[in-house]
C-alpha positions as CSV (number, residue, x, y, z in Angstrom):
1,M,22.5,-46.9,58.1
2,K,24.5,-45.4,61.4
3,I,24.4,-46.8,65.1
4,G,24.3,-44.9,68.3
5,F,23.5,-44.9,71.8
6,N,22.0,-42.9,74.7
7,M,25.7,-42.7,76.8
8,P,25.9,-43.3,80.7
9,Q,23.8,-40.5,82.1
10,L,20.7,-41.2,83.8
11,T,20.9,-43.5,87.1
12,T,23.3,-43.5,89.9
13,F,25.9,-46.1,88.1
14,A,26.5,-43.8,85.5
15,S,29.7,-42.7,87.3
16,R,32.9,-41.2,85.6
17,R,34.6,-44.7,84.6
18,A,30.8,-45.9,82.8
19,V,31.3,-42.5,81.2
20,H,35.1,-42.8,80.1
21,E,35.2,-46.5,79.0
22,F,32.0,-46.9,77.6
23,A,32.7,-43.6,75.2
24,V,36.1,-45.1,74.5
25,R,35.2,-48.2,73.6
26,A,32.0,-46.8,71.3
27,D,34.5,-44.9,69.7
28,Q,37.0,-47.8,69.4
29,L,34.3,-50.0,67.6
30,G,33.2,-47.9,65.3
31,Y,29.6,-46.7,66.6
32,D,28.3,-43.4,65.2
33,S,27.1,-41.3,67.8
34,L,26.4,-40.5,71.6
35,W,24.0,-38.8,73.1
36,V,22.3,-37.1,76.1
37,Q,19.1,-36.2,77.7
38,D,18.4,-32.4,79.5
39,H,16.8,-32.9,83.6
40,L,16.6,-30.8,86.0
41,L,15.6,-31.9,89.3
42,Y,13.7,-35.0,90.4
43,P,10.0,-33.5,92.1
44,E,8.9,-35.7,95.2
45,H,5.4,-34.7,94.1
46,P,6.2,-34.0,90.6
47,A,2.9,-32.0,88.8
48,Q,2.4,-34.6,85.9
49,S,3.4,-37.9,85.0
50,H,6.0,-39.2,82.0
51,P,4.6,-38.7,78.9
52,I,5.0,-42.6,78.7
53,H,3.2,-42.5,81.6
54,Q,0.1,-40.5,80.4
55,A,-0.2,-42.3,77.6
56,V,-0.3,-45.5,79.0
57,L,-1.9,-44.9,82.1
58,G,-4.3,-41.9,81.2
59,P,-4.0,-37.8,81.5
60,D,-6.0,-37.6,85.1
61,K,-3.2,-40.6,86.7
62,L,-0.1,-39.4,88.5
63,V,2.4,-41.4,88.8
64,Q,6.7,-40.6,89.7
65,W,8.8,-40.3,86.9
66,P,10.7,-43.0,86.0
67,E,13.8,-43.5,88.3
68,A,16.7,-42.9,86.2
69,Y,15.7,-39.3,86.3
70,E,16.7,-39.2,90.0
71,S,20.3,-38.5,89.0
72,L,21.5,-37.3,85.4
73,L,24.5,-36.1,84.4
74,A,24.3,-31.9,83.1
75,P,23.9,-32.4,79.4
76,L,25.9,-30.3,77.8
77,E,29.1,-30.7,80.3
78,S,29.1,-34.9,79.7
79,L,29.3,-34.4,76.4
80,A,32.7,-31.7,76.5
81,Y,33.8,-34.1,78.4
82,V,33.5,-37.4,76.2
83,A,34.1,-34.8,72.9
84,G,38.3,-35.0,74.4
85,I,38.2,-38.4,75.6
86,T,37.2,-39.6,72.0
87,Q,38.5,-39.0,68.1
88,H,35.7,-39.9,65.6
89,I,32.2,-40.2,67.3
90,R,29.7,-37.3,66.9
91,V,28.2,-36.3,70.1
92,G,24.6,-35.1,70.6
93,T,21.5,-34.2,72.6
94,S,18.1,-36.3,72.6
95,V,17.2,-34.4,73.6
96,L,17.6,-30.7,75.1
97,V,15.1,-28.9,76.4
98,F,14.4,-25.3,74.9
99,G,12.9,-23.6,77.6
100,Y,15.8,-24.3,80.1
101,H,18.5,-22.5,78.2
102,R,19.2,-19.0,76.3
103,P,20.0,-18.4,72.7
104,V,22.8,-16.9,72.6
105,A,24.6,-18.3,76.0
106,L,23.7,-21.9,74.1
107,A,24.7,-21.2,70.7
108,K,28.2,-20.5,72.6
109,Q,28.2,-23.5,74.2
110,I,27.5,-25.8,71.4
111,A,29.7,-23.4,69.5
112,T,32.5,-24.2,71.3
113,I,32.2,-28.5,71.4
114,D,31.8,-28.3,68.2
115,L,34.9,-26.5,67.0
116,L,36.9,-28.2,69.8
117,S,35.2,-31.5,68.3
118,G,36.2,-31.1,65.2
119,G,32.6,-30.4,64.1
120,R,31.2,-34.1,65.8
121,F,28.2,-32.0,67.2
122,D,24.4,-32.5,66.9
123,L,21.8,-30.3,69.1
124,G,18.7,-32.3,69.1
125,I,15.7,-29.9,70.4
126,G,12.4,-30.6,72.2
127,L,10.0,-28.8,74.0
128,G,9.8,-30.6,77.7
129,W,7.2,-31.5,79.3
130,S,7.8,-30.9,82.9
131,R,6.7,-27.7,84.7
132,E,8.6,-28.4,87.5
133,E,11.5,-27.3,85.5
134,Y,10.4,-24.5,83.3
135,A,9.5,-22.8,86.4
136,Q,12.7,-22.9,87.9
137,M,14.3,-22.2,84.9
138,E,11.4,-19.0,84.5
139,T,10.4,-19.5,81.3
140,P,6.5,-19.6,80.6
141,F,4.8,-22.6,80.3
142,E,2.6,-21.1,77.7
143,K,3.1,-20.8,73.7
144,L,5.7,-23.5,73.8
145,G,5.9,-24.2,69.9
146,A,5.9,-20.4,69.1
147,R,8.5,-20.2,71.7
148,C,10.9,-22.6,70.3
149,S,10.7,-21.8,66.9
150,D,11.9,-18.4,67.5
151,F,14.7,-20.0,69.8
152,I,15.6,-21.7,66.5
153,R,16.1,-18.9,64.4
154,A,17.8,-16.9,67.2
155,L,20.4,-19.9,67.3
156,R,21.1,-20.4,63.4
157,A,21.5,-16.1,63.6
158,A,24.0,-16.5,66.6
159,W,26.0,-18.8,64.7
160,K,25.9,-16.6,61.7
161,T,29.2,-14.5,60.2
162,N,29.3,-11.5,62.4
163,P,27.8,-9.1,63.0
164,T,24.8,-10.8,63.9
165,Q,21.8,-10.0,65.3
166,H,17.9,-11.4,65.8
167,D,14.6,-10.0,66.4
168,G,11.4,-12.0,67.5
169,P,9.0,-12.1,69.0
170,F,10.3,-13.7,72.0
171,Y,14.3,-13.2,72.1
172,T,16.0,-10.2,70.6
173,I,20.1,-10.3,70.4
174,P,21.5,-6.9,69.6
175,R,23.5,-5.9,66.3
176,G,27.5,-7.4,67.5
177,S,29.8,-10.3,67.8
178,T,29.0,-13.9,68.8
179,S,31.7,-16.0,68.2
180,P,32.8,-18.8,68.3
181,K,31.3,-20.4,65.3
182,P,30.6,-24.1,64.7
183,T,33.3,-25.7,62.4
184,Q,30.2,-27.3,60.2
185,R,28.3,-25.7,57.9
186,D,24.5,-25.9,57.1
187,A,22.8,-26.4,53.5
188,H,23.3,-22.0,53.0
189,G,26.9,-22.0,53.8
190,N,26.4,-20.5,57.6
191,P,28.4,-21.8,60.3
192,A,25.5,-24.2,62.1
193,V,25.3,-27.5,63.3
194,P,22.8,-29.9,62.2
195,I,19.2,-29.6,64.7
196,L,16.9,-32.4,65.1
197,G,13.7,-31.6,66.0
198,G,12.4,-33.8,68.8
199,F,8.5,-32.9,67.8
200,L,5.4,-35.0,67.7
201,S,2.2,-32.6,67.5
202,D,1.0,-31.5,63.8
203,A,2.5,-28.2,64.8
204,G,6.0,-29.6,66.1
205,L,6.0,-32.1,62.9
206,A,5.8,-28.8,60.5
207,R,8.7,-26.9,62.8
208,V,11.2,-29.3,61.4
209,A,10.3,-29.2,58.2
210,E,10.5,-25.5,58.1
211,L,13.5,-25.4,60.9
212,C,15.3,-28.6,60.8
213,D,17.8,-30.7,59.8
214,A,16.3,-33.7,60.6
215,W,13.5,-35.3,63.0
216,H,13.8,-37.3,66.2
217,P,11.5,-39.2,67.6
218,A,11.5,-42.0,70.0
219,G,10.1,-44.9,70.9
220,H,7.9,-44.6,68.0
221,T,7.2,-48.1,65.9
222,V,9.1,-47.7,62.3
223,E,5.9,-47.7,60.4
224,L,4.5,-44.6,62.3
225,A,7.7,-42.7,62.1
226,T,8.6,-43.3,58.6
227,T,4.7,-42.5,57.7
228,R,5.6,-39.2,59.6
229,M,8.7,-38.8,58.1
230,Q,7.0,-38.5,54.5
231,H,4.7,-36.8,56.0
232,I,7.8,-34.2,57.1
233,N,9.2,-34.2,53.8
234,Q,6.7,-33.5,51.7
235,M,5.8,-30.2,53.8
236,A,9.4,-29.1,53.6
237,K,10.0,-29.4,49.7
238,E,6.4,-28.2,49.0
239,E,6.0,-25.3,51.9
240,F,9.6,-24.7,52.6
241,G,11.4,-25.5,49.7
242,R,14.2,-27.4,51.1
243,G,14.8,-31.0,52.0
244,P,14.9,-34.1,52.4
245,L,15.6,-34.5,55.9
246,Q,17.1,-37.0,57.7
247,L,15.3,-40.1,60.3
248,V,17.5,-40.5,63.6
249,H,15.3,-42.9,64.9
250,R,15.8,-43.8,68.8
251,V,14.7,-47.0,70.4
252,F,14.1,-48.3,74.3
253,A,15.9,-51.5,74.6
254,A,16.3,-53.9,77.8
255,P,19.1,-55.9,76.6
256,A,20.3,-59.5,77.8
257,L,23.4,-58.5,79.4
258,P,25.7,-61.2,80.5
259,S,24.7,-59.7,84.7
260,I,20.8,-60.3,83.6
261,E,19.3,-63.9,84.7
262,K,16.0,-62.4,83.6
263,I,14.1,-59.5,81.7
264,G,11.5,-58.1,84.2
265,D,8.3,-56.1,82.6
266,Q,9.6,-52.4,82.2
267,L,8.4,-48.9,82.6
268,M,9.5,-47.2,79.4
269,Q,8.2,-50.2,76.8
270,P,10.8,-51.2,75.7
271,N,10.7,-52.3,71.6
272,W,14.1,-53.7,71.3
273,I,14.0,-57.0,74.3
274,G,17.2,-59.6,74.5
275,T,20.0,-60.6,72.8
276,P,21.3,-59.2,69.7
277,D,20.1,-61.8,67.7
278,E,16.8,-61.1,68.9
279,M,17.0,-57.3,68.4
280,L,18.3,-58.0,64.5
281,P,15.2,-58.3,62.8
282,Q,13.9,-55.0,64.4
283,L,17.5,-53.0,63.2
284,K,16.8,-55.1,59.5
285,E,13.7,-53.6,59.4
286,C,14.4,-49.8,60.3
287,K,17.6,-50.2,57.8
288,E,15.7,-51.6,55.0
289,A,12.4,-48.9,55.8
290,G,15.2,-45.8,55.3
291,I,16.2,-44.5,58.5
292,D,19.3,-43.0,58.3
293,E,20.1,-43.3,62.0
294,V,19.1,-45.9,65.4
295,V,19.8,-44.8,68.5
296,I,19.8,-47.1,71.1
297,D,18.5,-46.0,74.6
298,T,18.8,-48.7,77.5
299,S,18.9,-45.2,80.1
300,F,15.6,-46.9,81.2
301,F,16.2,-51.0,81.7
302,Q,15.5,-51.5,85.1
303,E,17.6,-54.4,85.5
304,M,20.7,-52.6,84.7
305,T,22.7,-52.8,89.0
306,S,26.1,-51.4,87.9
307,E,28.5,-48.8,86.0
308,D,29.6,-52.9,84.9
309,D,26.3,-53.1,82.8
310,W,26.7,-50.0,81.6
311,I,29.9,-51.1,80.3
312,A,29.2,-54.2,78.9
313,Q,27.3,-52.7,76.2
314,P,29.1,-51.0,73.4
315,D,30.7,-54.8,72.7
316,F,27.1,-56.9,73.5
317,F,25.6,-54.5,70.6
318,K,28.6,-55.2,68.2
319,P,26.4,-57.4,65.5
320,L,24.0,-54.7,65.5
321,L,27.2,-52.1,65.0
322,D,27.9,-54.8,61.9
323,E,24.6,-55.2,60.4
324,A,24.2,-51.7,60.3
325,H,27.1,-50.8,59.0
326,R,27.2,-53.6,56.3
């Protein structure tokens, strides 16, 4: 089983030193992947709570977004930097919000990173939830599922061998050349990077089955993740003649780092808490369930108070790496 991290990106402690030393050390130790998220701003008076807070507090309770979002390094620029200072570890998005991007421009950005990294890019993509951020990008906050499906088709069209073209209900690419192309190839031999769908609704799971290479949930129990994955693979096979797809499972963690005296209550309800030994049962459960990759996200761990807390993590989690690769 593979194992990776959401890299230093959120919080003011995600400094150049933290990003550099974290990424290089994770690469040296043999971790499989580093991931980033996608947000644009931190409104003083948000129009909606974070989805996890909505699930816990109810849709009518409006609370401020997690403070970690107040400072967030731009995702693709961060991955381009990390790809340049590492040799083997893959880089990916967990997830990019499709509505903040345009297909041709994003296709070129991703193809560039994939080409220069030697084929190490994974694209996690999702719908997002912030009306304020959609407004900033002048993308309608409606028909998001259908719009995203067309976005994915447009991306794949832009990556194919020239001449390329796409005529969809929301996005159009005129016949011509869109280069460079990714180094990687899809199941049909076309230039492409793996696309991981971070969708959760019934329609979203069907979108994964039809258009994506993997499913990328966050914060699920192992039982729920694997049950939904079975449903996705059944749809992929029976309705679209493809698959099986991979399951890349993102988990929230509260690690007992050397600087941490006590772990308090956490906003994002981590399901991996404490020392590596205390987290080993959760990792083994994922491995035994056939999950393809686990992505550990400590971005919302409130007790982290310095860049050193970020830098310590690749070595701290090394026992989990050893078990995952065993």
